[in-house]
C-alpha positions in Angstrom: 0.0 0.0 0.0 1.4 3.5 -0.9 2.0 6.1 1.7 -0.9 8.2 0.3 -3.2 5.2 0.7 -2.1 4.6 4.3 -2.7 8.3 5.2 -6.2 7.9 3.8 -7.1 5.2 6.4 -5.5 6.7 9.5 -7.7 6.7 12.6 -9.2 10.1 13.6 -7.8 9.4 17.1 -4.3 9.3 15.7 -4.9 12.0 13.1 -6.8 14.9 14.6 -7.1 16.6 11.3 -8.7 13.6 9.5 -12.2 14.4 8.2 -12.5 17.4 10.6 -15.2 19.9 9.4 -14.1 23.5 9.2 -14.0 25.1 12.7 -13.5 21.9 14.6 -9.8 21.3 14.0 -8.7 22.9 17.3 -11.3 20.9 19.2 -10.1 17.7 17.6 -6.5 18.5 18.3 -7.2 19.3 21.9 -9.1 16.0 22.4 -6.1 14.2 20.7 -3.8 15.8 23.3 -6.0 14.7 26.1 -6.1 11.1 24.7 -2.3 11.1 24.2 -1.8 11.9 27.8 -4.4 9.4 29.0 -2.4 6.9 26.9 0.8 7.7 28.8 2.4 10.6 26.9 4.2 12.8 29.4 6.0 15.5 27.5 5.5 17.6 24.4 7.8 15.5 22.2 5.8 12.3 23.0 2.5 14.1 22.6 3.6 15.5 19.2 4.7 12.1 18.0 1.4 10.6 18.9 -0.9 13.2 17.3 1.3 14.4 14.5 0.9 18.1 15.3 3.7 20.8 15.4 5.4 21.3 18.8 4.3 25.0 19.0 0.7 24.2 18.4 0.8 21.2 20.8 2.4 23.5 23.5 -0.4 26.1 23.1 -3.1 23.4 23.3 -1.5 21.7 26.3 -1.1 25.1 28.1 -4.7 25.9 27.5 -5.8 22.5 28.8 -3.6 22.9 31.9 -5.3 26.4 32.4 -8.7 24.9 32.2 -7.8 22.0 34.5 -8.2 19.3 31.9 -4.5 18.5 32.2 -2.0 19.0 35.0 1.8 19.6 34.6 3.7 17.9 37.5 7.4 18.7 38.1 9.5 15.6 37.4 6.5 13.8 35.9 5.1 15.8 33.1 1.5 16.0 31.8 -1.2 14.0 33.6 -5.0 14.1 33.4 -6.4 17.0 35.4 -9.0 17.4 38.1 -11.7 18.7 35.7 -11.7 15.2 34.0 -12.1 13.6 37.4 -15.1 15.8 38.1 -16.6 15.1 34.6 -16.0 11.4 35.1 -18.0 11.3 38.3 -20.8 13.3 36.7 -20.9 10.9 33.8 -21.0 8.0 36.1 -23.8 9.5 38.1 -25.7 10.3 34.9 -25.5 6.7 33.7 -28.9 5.3 35.0 -27.7 1.7 35.0 -25.2 2.1 37.8 -27.8 3.8 39.9 -30.4 1.2 39.3 -27.9 -1.6 39.9 -26.4 -0.4 43.1 -28.8 -1.9 45.6 -28.4 -5.3 44.0 -24.6 -5.0 44.0 -24.7 -4.0 47.6 -26.8 -7.0 48.5 -24.5 -9.3 46.6 -21.5 -7.8 48.4 -23.2 -8.2 51.8 -24.3 -11.8 51.1 -21.0 -13.0 49.6 -18.2 -10.8 51.1 -16.5 -11.1 47.7 -15.6 -8.4 45.1 -18.6 -7.3 43.0 -18.4 -5.8 39.4 -20.8 -4.1 37.1 -19.5 -3.7 33.5 -20.7 -2.9 30.0 -19.3 -3.6 26.5 -17.2 -0.9 24.9 -16.3 -2.1 21.4 -14.0 -5.0 21.9 -13.4 -4.5 25.6 -15.1 -4.6 29.0 -15.6 -1.2 30.7 -16.1 -1.4 34.5 -18.8 0.9 35.8 -18.9 -0.2 39.5 -16.6 -2.2 41.8 -17.3 -3.1 45.4 -14.1 -4.5 47.0 -14.4 -7.7 48.9 -13.9 -8.3 52.6 -11.4 -11.1 52.4 -8.2 -9.1 51.9 -7.5 -9.4 48.2 -7.0 -6.7 45.7 -7.8 -7.1 42.1 -6.4 -4.8 39.3 -9.9 -4.0 38.1 -11.2 -0.5 38.9 -14.1 1.8 37.8 -13.2 3.1 34.3 -10.8 0.2 33.7 -10.9 -1.8 30.4 -10.1 -5.4 29.8 -10.4 -7.8 26.8 -13.9 -9.3 26.6 -12.8 -12.9 26.1 -10.4 -12.8 29.1 -12.9 -11.8 31.8 -16.1 -13.4 33.4 -18.2 -10.2 32.8 -16.8 -10.1 29.3 -17.9 -13.6 28.5 -21.4 -12.9 30.0 -21.7 -9.9 27.7 -21.0 -12.2 24.7 -23.6 -14.9 25.4 -26.0 -13.8 22.7 -23.3 -13.2 20.0 -22.5 -15.7 17.2 -19.4 -17.9 17.2 -17.5 -16.0 14.5 -17.5 -13.0 16.9 -16.3 -15.1 19.7 -13.4 -16.3 17.6 -12.5 -12.8 16.5 -12.5 -11.6 20.1 -10.6 -14.6 21.3 -7.8 -13.6 18.8 -7.8 -10.0 20.1 -7.7 -10.9 23.8 -7.5 -14.6 24.6 -7.6 -15.8 28.1 -4.0 -15.7 29.3 -3.8 -18.2 32.2 -2.6 -21.8 31.6 -4.1 -22.8 35.0 -7.6 -23.3 33.7 -9.1 -26.9 33.7 -8.1 -28.5 30.4 -5.0 -26.5 29.9 -4.3 -23.3 27.9 -7.1 -21.5 26.4 -7.1 -22.6 22.7 -9.9 -21.3 20.5 -11.5 -24.7 20.6 -11.5 -24.8 24.5 -12.8 -21.3 24.6 -15.5 -22.1 22.1 -16.7 -25.1 24.0 -16.9 -23.2 27.3 -18.8 -20.4 25.6 -21.3 -22.8 24.1 -22.0 -24.2 27.6 -22.2 -20.7 29.1 -24.6 -19.5 26.4 -26.9 -22.5 27.0 -27.0 -21.9 30.7 -27.0 -18.1 30.9 -23.9 -17.5 33.0 -20.0 -17.4 32.6 -17.0 -18.3 34.7 -13.6 -16.8 34.9 -11.3 -19.7 35.8 -8.2 -17.7 36.4 -8.4 -16.6 32.7 -7.6 -13.0 33.6 -5.5 -13.0 36.8 -3.8 -16.0 38.4 -5.7 -17.3 41.5 -8.8 -15.2 40.7 -12.1 -16.8 39.8 -15.5 -15.3 39.2 -19.1 -16.1 38.4 -20.8 -13.7 36.0 -24.3 -13.2 34.5 -25.8 -10.9 31.9 -28.1 -7.9 32.4 -30.8 -7.4 29.8 -33.1 -4.4 29.1 -36.6 -4.1 27.7 -35.5 -5.4 24.3 -34.2 -8.5 25.9 -30.7 -7.7 24.6 -27.7 -7.9 26.9 -26.6 -4.5 28.0 -24.4 -5.2 31.0 -23.0 -8.0 33.2 -22.3 -8.5 36.8 -19.9 -10.8 38.6 -18.7 -12.1 42.0 -15.0 -12.6 42.2 -12.6 -14.1 44.8 -9.4 -16.0 45.1 -9.3 -19.8 44.6 -9.3 -20.7 48.3 -12.6 -18.9 48.7 -14.0 -19.8 45.2 -13.9 -23.6 44.7 -15.6 -24.9 41.6 -18.3 -26.3 43.9 -19.0 -22.9 45.3 -18.9 -21.3 41.9 -21.7 -23.7 40.8 -23.6 -22.7 43.9 -23.2 -19.0 43.1 -24.6 -19.2 39.6 -28.3 -19.0 40.8 -27.4 -16.2 43.2 -25.6 -14.1 40.6 -28.3 -14.8 38.0 -31.0 -13.6 40.5 -29.2 -10.4 41.1 -28.8 -9.9 37.4 -32.5 -10.6 36.8 -33.4 -8.0 39.4 -31.3 -5.3 37.6 -32.7 -6.5 34.3 -36.2 -6.0 35.6 -35.2 -2.4 36.6 -34.1 -1.9 33.0 -37.5 -3.0 31.7 -36.8 -6.7 30.9 -39.6 -9.2 31.4 -38.6 -12.7 32.0 -41.7 -14.2 30.5 -41.0 -12.6 27.1 -41.1 -15.2 24.3 
């Protein structure tokens, strides 16, 4: 492919000038700066390299974003996301009705189990965590509100995929296959993943058998809305000593019950044909 052809298919996130209508170029560039910093760029040189904009322009944009508190410039560190984005993030979270509707059910699950509870939605090829209630058993997981993980490698991700077709399972398995070799049956080949997904889809739940983090297991179930489509998933997670396979099987009905309660709040009716 020629360089001209390559430039025509660049992502707008990497090319803030791509397909930008007149009058929006500065906005797109500013957003690209914020995204570059969110992705780990800490100085002007690195930001410029990521967004492809001249250093002088990038400096003006970054200075404006610092002034407006969207970025912060820390001595010895460089640019980081600013307090304004934290404020907006909490406002966005509060404005998302699902998290509000789900919270009583998540609290009940946390109280009943003592384990870590998650609520997540699908964001393209990833899981986006909307809520996390830490467990009471002294373990700490890398998940956090706003964190993203590959769909195929997490319990909530698998639960979000129960209605999708096998070709999509295979594509997502290629993007982010389960990484642990400790799962029953050995490493997560596509065939092993497919067979597990078929079982989960038939039963309406999903397991994470150390697929994402060593020693962490979880039981997950989908949340549906008035259309009966899957719009979210919840999970109960703990370490292997607290989450035997026997307990996981016992937890399926509990987690499905909580998911059904949230689904009812979203307008889902279990008796729909």
